[in-house]
N, C-alpha and C positions, 0 to 999 in steps of 0.2 A: 503494501498499500502506501510506503515513505514514498519507495523505487519509485513508483509512480507519479507521485505529486510531482518530484523533482522531475524528473523526463517531462513531467509536464512543463512546470517548470522553463525549462532548459529548451522548449521547444516551444513557447510562446500561446499552450495550451488556454484561453480565458478562460475555460471553466475549470479546470483545477484551485482556480482563486478563488471562485466564487464558492466551491468544494472547503477550500479549507477559511474561509471566511466567518462559514459558519456552522464549525469543526469549535466548539472552546476546546475538545480534548486536545486538539494541535497547539495549545499555546505553549505548551512546554513543549514540544516537537520544535517549536519554530526559533524561543531560544535559545536548546541547542543546536541546534544548525546555526547561528549564529557564532555563537560562543566556540562551536568546535571549529568554522571556517574561519573563524578567527584567528581561530591558534594555528592552524594548514599555514594561513594566510602569511603569519610572520614565522613560518620557518623559509619564504625565500627571502629573508635579509638577512638569515645566518651565517651566509658569506661575509657581509660588510661587517659585524660583528665579531664573528668565532664561538664559540661555544659557550664558554662560560660569562660571557657579557650578554649574550644572546638570550639567555633564558631567562634572565630581568626582563629584558627588553620588551622579550614575546610576553611576559605574564601582564606586566605592566601594558604594554602593546594591546592586548586581548581583551583585557580590562576595559583600555579604553575606545574601542573599539567597541565593543559591547554599549559602554554609556553610551557611545556616539548614535550607533543606530537605536537607545532606544529613546534618546532628543529628537532623531528624526523624527521615528512613529509617532510620536506625539506631538513636535509641532505640525507635521499632515495632517492630526488626525484633527487637530486644535486649528488650524488653520480652513479645515475643510468646513470644519462646524461653525466657526463663525462669523468667515467670509462667504459661505455657499450653501451655507445650511443644510448640509452634507447628514446623514444619520450614518457615524460612524463612531467607534470608540474606539479607546486605543489599542482593547485588545485583537480589536480584527486585523487594527493598522501591523499590528505585530503578528499574526499570522499569517497574513497575505504579505508584508516586506519578507517575514523570516524563512519564505520559501522564497521569494525572490533572490531573497541573498545565495542563493551558490551558486550566482553565476563568480562572485566573491573567490571562490577555489582557484582559479584561474593566478592568484598569486602565487602560487609556489612552485608557476613557470619560473619566477626569480631564481627558484637556485642555478638551473638550468642556462640561464640568461650573464652567466658569468663566463661562462664557455663561449670564447668569442665569438667561433664559429654561427653556434648557433644564437647569439645575441640577435644578429640583422632579423634573425629568422623570425623568434620571441615577442621580440616588440612590435609588432604590426599584431600578431595573435593577442596580447595582452592589450592594447587599444582597440582589436574589437569587440574582444572580450567585456572591455568598461563599455563599449557602448551596447553592448547585448544586453549587461545588466541595469545598463539606464533604459532601457526599454523594456526591459524585462517588470520594475520598477514601477512606466509608465502602465504596463497590463494592471499591475498587483492596485497599486495604487486609483485607478478609474473601475477597477473589481468591487474595491471597500468603498470606495466615494460615492457611488452612482452616480457621478457627476457627467457632463458631454470631456468633450478631447479637450475643451480650452482651459476652462476650467479646473479640468484634473492638470495639466500641466504648469498652470501656475500655480499649484496647493504645492509641484511637487520641488517648485522650484524655489519654494519659501523655504518648504523642510532641509531640500538640498545647502543652497546658502547661507544658511543658521548650520545647517552639519561644518560645511567647510569654515564659517566661521569658528567653531568648533575645537574644529582638527589642526587651524593653521594656529591660532592664537591661543590653544591650551592644548591638546596634544604633542603640536609637533615639540613647544620649549620643553615639558615636560619628559619625554622619551629620549631629547636632546639633552637635558642635563643627569638622567639615567642613564644615557648609554656613556657620556663623559666619567660619570661616577663608577659605574662599572667598569670602563677604561685602565681606572686610575687603580681599580681594588684591584683589579687582574693581572696588574704589573707590576706590584707590592710583592 
């Protein structure tokens, strides 16, 4: 059942989002998907830090990614309710966006990106996967918000901008500080 839903998200099947939106029992699985995929995504950063530093950065990066996801889901549901009177709640948004989050698994390709020959191949793949993930989020939001396309995209942009601000202003500096701190400790 879970694999069918994941394949539905990867193939942009609209009905899979309608299904998980209504399936309250899928809420925990959506959170598990976000946590596991965020952690796997951190594997792509292993060559940058080395193993000792990576463990600290991976744990912190995963926690912050999940927090950013939660903030995004909250802001998207809030914006939909506030500006467009959408009948959606945080749990529904977590379920549909958690399923759409499967596209983020492509971050593990970062491990292969450090092989010079593969880097030129993987960069376009990662870019295409990021676009596909964005499209998946649009489909998921449209299903949960029950709005037309333009209001759905506006609501999604509000959530995305807020998420970028949090990532750049809060997450980036924290990861930098912990990365430098882990480097200092690792060198001692």
